[in-house]
N, C-alpha and C positions, 0 to 999 in steps of 0.2 A: 377423403382426407385423410384414414389414418393407411391409406396403404405406400402412403410414402415418409409413414414413420418406419424408423427398427427398433421395438421392441431388445431382443437379442438376437446378437450375430452369432447363425448356423453354422454348424460345420458345414462346408461345401461336402454335398455326394458327391462321390464316388459313380460314376455310371459306367457300367459297362458294354463297349462298342462292341460288334459284333462285325467280325470280316472274314471275308471265303480265301482258302486256299487255294491254288492248283493242283492241290488232291481235291479237294473236294469239301473237305472241311471245316467248321464254322470256329475261329480262335475270338475269342474276350478278350479285350486289353480295354485295362482301366482308364478314363477319361476322368480329369479332375476338372471341376469350374473354377474361373476364377474369378476374385471380386477386383472393385475397380481399385483406385488406390486415391487418397486426396489429394489434391491437386493444389499447389499452394498461390498459385494464381489466383484461386477463387474468391482468397480473403482478401484483394483489392477488390475484388469487385461486388462483393456483398461486408459491408462492417459489420451485420450480426452475424456470421458465419465463422466458425472457429473450427480448430480439428483436435478432437478431440480421440484418442487412443487409433487413429488411424479413420475417422470416420466424421463425418461432415453433424456440426454439435452445431443447433440455433439455441445463442445467449438469449434472446429474447423470448423467444417461447418452453426454453429448457428442455429442447432434445434432441434426440441423434438424428438424425435424416440418410438417405442413403445417401451414396459416392455417385447419381448420375445428375448431369448438369442440367437435364430438363427439371427431375425431381425441385433439384434445387430453386431454380428460377420461379416454377410454381407454387412450391411453399414461400417465397419473396413476396405473391400477391395475395399469398388466404385471408380474408378479413381477420381472423386469431391472430394469425400472424403480426397487421398491420397496430391491431391492437397494443400485441403488447409489446409492438416500440416503440410504442405511443409514452405506453406505462415506463419501461423505461429508462426512456428518455429524461421524465420529470422525476425519477427516484433518486437522491443524492448518493453522492456514492460513500462509501465508508472511509474514504481514505479521506474527503475535501470531509466530513462529518466530522472525522477525528480533529482534522489539524484547527478545524475552527473552535475545536472548544479545548484544543489545547493552548491556542492562542487569548482564549476565554480566561481560561485559567493563571497561564503567567503574567496577566491581567491584574488578576486577584493578586496573584503573590507581589508582584511589583508595589501595589497598592499598600500592599496589609507591609510590607517591609518598610514600606514610608511614614 
């Protein structure tokens, strides 16, 4: 499971690729490794997924994931992810909590003014 989690994003290594020319000498050319980009259409498929600095981020597990659709699909079926997703559903969101607290406070103020 840890192989799908990205701890830190390392700098892409530059590899040297050898080619031979007509004169028989070999020349080296740097080849850059490309990173996969986050796709916004994944947001509609996975409600727990967010784009965080160009990386896939699971809000249920609070982890960065690799930008590979197959890894994201595998992460979706992990038991620990399912448990974290259920826990997040049962938590009260902060804005709802503060709204209820504000309503109670306004009721108390209203009764105190009467």
